[in-house]
N, C-alpha and C positions, 0 to 999 in steps of 0.2 A: 809812217815807218814801222809802227807796231811795237809790241812789248819787247821783243829781242833787241831791236835798235835802240830803244830807250835804256835797256839794261846795259848795253854796250857803252852808250853815253855816260851812265852813272859810273861805270868801271873806269873809263878814261878820266872821269872827274876825280875819283879817289886816287888815280895815279898822277894827280897833279896837272892835268890837262885843262884848259879852258874849252868848254864844249859849246858849240852852236848847232841847233837843229834846224833843218829846212832852210838851208843858206842858199839865198838867191844869188846866182853868178850871172855874168853877162849872157844874155839869152843868144847872142850870135856865136857863142863859144860851147857852153855846156848846160845851160839852163839852171837847175838847182840841184843841191848836193843834200842828201838826207842828214848827214852829220858831218861836221868839220871839227876836229880836236886839235888844238895848238898848245904846245908847251910854252909858257910865258918866257923861258929863257932863249926861246927861238931854235931849240935843239931838235925839234920833231913836230911833224904836222901829219895828220891822218884824215883823208877824205873818205867817207863811207856811204855805200849805198846798201839798202836792205829790201828784200822782197819775200813774198810767199811763192814758191814754185809749185805749179800744179799742172802746167802744160808746156809745150814747146814755145809758144808765143812769150810766155813769161821768162822762160830760160833765155830765149833770144834777146828779150829786153834787158835781162841781167848782163849778158854779154856786151851789149851796147853800152851799159853802165860802165862795166870795167874798162872798156875801151876809151869812153869818154873821160874817165877819171885818170887816164894815162896820157892825156894830151899834154903838151909842154906847158901851157900857161893856163891857169884858173883864176880869174879875176873875180872877186866877191864884193858884196856890198859892205863888208866890214873892213874894207881897206886892203893894204898889201903887205901882210906880215911876211917875215923871212923864216926859213926853217932850213937847217943844216941837213936834216934827214927828212925825206917826204915819202909817204906811203899811201897806197890805195888799198882799200878793203872792200869786199862784198860779203854780205851775210845772208842767209836764206833759211826758211824752214820748209819741209815738205812732208807729206804723208806717203809719197809714192817711192817705191824701191828703184824703179827706173830712173827717177830723177836723182836719187842718191848715187846710183851706179855711174850715171852721166857725170855728175860732179866729181866723183873720185877718179874717174877715167877707167872704170872697170866695164862700162857698157855704153853703147852709142845707139840711142833710139833712131829709127829711120827718119831722114830729114833733118836731124839735128847736127849742127857743128860741133867739133870737139870744144871743150871749155879752155878758153885762152889761158887761165890761170895754172894750167899743167905746164907751162913753159918754164924753162930754167929761171932761177932767181925769184920765184913765187912759191908760196906754200898754200896748200889746200888740204881740207880734211872735214870730216863729218863726225858728229857725235849722236848716238842714239838717245833720244829723250824718253824717260819713262812716262807712260800713259796709264791711266786707269781703266783697265780691262772691264771692270764692272759696268762701265758706261758704253762699252762697245767700240772704244776707240783703238785704232790700230797703231802700228809703229810711226813714230815721227822722228825726223832727224833735224839737227841743227847743222847747216852747211856753211862753211866759211873759207875764205881765201884772201891772201894779202900779198903784196909784192912792193918792192922799192921802186920809186919812180925816178926817172932821170929828168934832166933839164930843170929850168927854173920853174917853181910852182905858181908864183903869183906874179903879176905884173905890177 
């Protein structure tokens, strides 16, 4: 999952969520989820996937993750908690401006599908991360998107 995924997990924990990393779900449905955050009062649940994006194959994998998190049921090894509000979230980092532009919907590299989180009811954005130019590092972006899920979240 990487440092940013773990940082999001800590942030969810500080916000009162119970956080599970690398949650194994039924393989016939979705495989595993990088992070699952549950409110103990059953008011909210967030399923999150995180990746480093550096090419079209990684972007396509994250789109598949987004779609996978949007299925009607997500049965996990930790049982079947209930949540009144269910969200899916994807986060990524990238050093490439073309990836950042694709994420934000301002550019579409040849052969890439438009990002599905640009649809209504979802929110996506990017933040420029400061890098140390003394080491020759270029620009890096934190990319994130989330959306509300419909249907029952767990079996």
